[in-house]
Each structure stands twice: as structure tokens, then as C-alpha cells.
C-alpha positions in Angstrom: 27.4 -28.6 21.2 30.6 -28.4 19.3 28.8 -29.8 16.2 26.3 -27.0 16.3 29.0 -24.4 16.6 30.9 -26.0 13.6 27.8 -26.2 11.5 27.0 -22.5 12.4 30.5 -21.4 11.4 30.3 -23.5 8.2 26.9 -21.9 7.3 28.3 -18.4 7.9 31.4 -19.2 5.8 29.2 -20.5 2.9 27.0 -17.4 3.2 30.0 -15.1 3.1 31.4 -16.9 0.0 28.0 -16.5 -1.8 27.9 -12.9 -0.9 31.4 -12.3 -2.1 30.7 -14.2 -5.3 27.6 -12.2 -6.1 29.3 -8.9 -5.3 32.4 -9.8 -7.3 30.3 -10.8 -10.2 28.8 -7.4 -10.3 32.0 -5.6 -9.6 34.0 -7.5 -12.2 31.7 -6.2 -15.0 31.8 -2.7 -13.6 35.6 -2.7 -13.2 35.9 -4.0 -16.8 34.0 -1.0 -18.1 35.5 1.5 -15.8 39.0 0.5 -16.9 38.2 1.0 -20.5 38.8 4.4 -22.0 35.6 6.5 -21.9 34.5 6.3 -25.5 31.5 7.0 -27.6 28.9 4.4 -28.6 28.4 4.4 -32.4 25.6 2.1 -33.7 23.0 1.6 -36.3 19.5 2.0 -34.7 16.4 0.1 -35.8 15.5 2.8 -38.3 18.9 2.2 -40.1 20.4 5.4 -39.0 24.0 5.6 -37.7 23.9 7.3 -34.3 26.7 8.2 -31.9 26.2 8.8 -28.2 28.8 10.1 -25.8 28.8 8.6 -22.3 27.3 11.8 -21.0 24.5 11.6 -23.6 23.7 8.0 -22.5 23.7 9.0 -18.9 21.2 11.9 -19.7 19.1 9.6 -21.9 18.8 6.6 -19.5 17.8 6.3 -15.8 20.6 5.5 -13.4 19.4 1.8 -13.3 19.2 1.6 -17.1 22.7 3.0 -17.4 24.1 0.7 -14.7 22.6 -2.4 -16.3 23.3 -1.7 -19.9 26.7 0.1 -19.7 28.2 -1.3 -16.5 26.9 -4.9 -16.7 24.7 -4.4 -13.6 21.7 -6.4 -12.4 18.5 -4.9 -11.2 16.6 -6.2 -8.2 14.5 -9.3 -8.7 10.7 -8.8 -8.4 11.3 -5.0 -8.3 11.6 -4.3 -12.1 9.2 -3.2 -14.7 8.5 -6.4 -16.8 9.1 -9.4 -14.6 5.3 -10.0 -14.4 4.2 -8.3 -17.6 1.7 -10.6 -19.4 0.7 -8.2 -22.2 1.2 -9.2 -25.9 4.0 -7.4 -27.7 7.8 -7.4 -28.2 10.8 -6.3 -26.2 13.4 -4.1 -27.8 16.8 -2.7 -26.7 16.3 0.5 -24.6 18.9 2.3 -26.7 19.0 1.0 -30.3 15.3 -0.2 -30.3 16.5 -3.4 -32.1 13.9 -6.2 -31.5 15.0 -8.8 -29.0 12.2 -10.9 -27.5 8.5 -11.6 -27.9 5.8 -12.1 -25.3 5.0 -15.4 -27.1 8.3 -16.8 -25.7 8.0 -15.2 -22.2 7.3 -17.5 -19.3 7.0 -17.2 -15.5 10.4 -18.5 -14.3 9.9 -17.6 -10.6 13.2 -15.7 -10.7 11.8 -12.2 -10.5 13.2 -11.1 -13.9 11.6 -11.4 -17.4 12.5 -14.8 -18.8 12.2 -16.0 -22.4 12.8 -19.4 -24.0 14.4 -17.8 -27.1 15.1 -14.5 -28.8 12.7 -13.0 -31.3 15.7 -12.1 -33.6 18.8 -14.2 -33.2 20.8 -11.8 -35.3 20.2 -9.0 -32.7 21.7 -11.1 -29.8 25.4 -11.6 -29.0 26.4 -14.1 -26.3 29.8 -14.5 -24.6 31.3 -16.3 -21.7 31.2 -14.5 -18.3 33.7 -15.9 -15.8 32.7 -15.9 -12.2 33.9 -17.4 -8.9 31.8 -20.5 -9.2 32.3 -21.1 -12.9 31.2 -19.4 -16.1 27.8 -18.1 -17.3 26.7 -17.0 -20.8 26.2 -13.2 -21.0 23.6 -11.9 -23.4 24.2 -8.5 -25.1 22.4 -6.6 -27.9 24.3 -6.6 -31.2 24.0 -2.9 -32.2 23.9 -1.0 -28.8 26.2 -3.6 -27.1 23.8 -3.3 -24.1 24.2 -5.9 -21.3 20.8 -7.6 -21.2 21.3 -10.5 -18.8 22.3 -14.1 -19.0 21.1 -17.3 -20.7 20.9 -20.6 -18.7 20.1 -24.2 -19.7 17.3 -24.7 -17.2 14.4 -23.4 -19.1 11.3 -25.2 -20.4 10.9 -26.9 -23.7 11.0 -26.5 -26.7 14.5 -24.9 -26.2 15.4 -25.8 -22.6 16.8 -22.3 -22.3 16.1 -19.4 -20.0 17.0 -16.0 -21.3 17.0 -14.2 -17.9 16.9 -10.5 -18.8 16.9 -7.1 -17.0 13.8 -5.0 -17.5 16.1 -1.9 -17.4 17.7 -3.0 -20.7 14.4 -3.4 -22.5 11.5 -1.4 -23.8 8.1 -3.1 -24.2 6.2 -2.4 -27.4 2.5 -3.5 -27.0 1.1 -5.5 -30.0 -1.3 -2.7 -30.8 1.5 -0.2 -31.3 3.9 -2.4 -33.2 2.8 -1.4 -36.7 2.9 2.4 -36.1 6.3 2.0 -34.5 7.8 0.1 -37.5 7.6 -3.4 -36.1 4.8 -4.7 -38.3 6.8 -7.6 -39.7 6.8 -9.2 -36.2 3.0 -9.1 -36.0 2.7 -12.6 -37.5 4.3 -13.8 -34.3 0.9 -13.4 -32.6 -1.2 -15.2 -35.3 -2.3 -18.7 -34.2 
């Protein structure tokens, strides 16, 4: 009987630690941004134009989830996001800058409930940095121009890269293959020729 009680208490303690870890992981990113001075975002968009957005303009332009994810390092709910099960051909671009990030050619079903890719479409549009957490560090993925928080990259993906770029749908816009040329992404169409 005492063993069952001890195991039960241990299970509750481990569950509490995991909950605190997940919550603190989200809060640490939010606190980091909230402590920064509220400034403008100046970037070069995909059309080559230099654009500046105030925090208010970004809040007006994005949904609350998109703002939380991209600007406050948030995470949307697994299996309750726009692209986790999208199988259409096309590319994924940053929701703010429209810089190309990922291709459906490299997307795979990871079972995590978020869109997952084996590699970026354009390495030059991706920035990675260490993200310290309670159980160790992860590698955060951000867009280069908009500095949007996109998600994290893990070393448990399939070949040929062995990587899993686990992204938030809220940070992405999907451009279907048939719309790529008219929207200025024609140079990526050869991605789909086999």
C-alpha cells in the first residue's frame, strides 16, 4: 500500500515538473519580449521593399494567435492549427515578410500535430539560436527578415537530413503551387519537377 502511495506521489510530482517546464518555456519567451522596449519592426519584405511596422500595426495585421506565436515566442495547439495535415503542393512563407521558408516537398507527417519539414526551402531565410529550458536547450527557428518565431528544430527527423523542423502554422502562409508564379515565387517551381 505504501508503495502505491509513493508511486502516486512520484507520478504527480513528475507531472507537475513537466507542467511547470512547459509553462515556463512559454513564459520565458514572453517575458523576454515583454521586457524589451516596445519598438518597431523594420525589415525588407520579399518584394525588396523596406517596411516598418509598429507593434500596434502588427497587432492589427495579425490574428491574436499569429501575434502571440511570431512576436511573443508562443506555441499554438497541436492538431488544432491550419497546416498540420495540409498535403497540397506549394511553399510556406513567413506570415509577415512573405520570405520563402519551407516546401511541401520536404513536409512529412511527424505525428506531433504541427507542420514538420526535413529542411528549409531557403537556408538564407532561416536563423537558428539556442533556447534554454528547464530540461536542457532546444534550437529555436526564426525568420531572417521579420524575426518571427517559427518553431524549433530537432534531431529526430527522417532521412535524408535526420532533422524535424517543427513549425507553428500561425507563423506561416501557404502559397499553393498553382499561385506561386503570379505571386512572385516562380523560381521555386522547379522544386516540384520530378
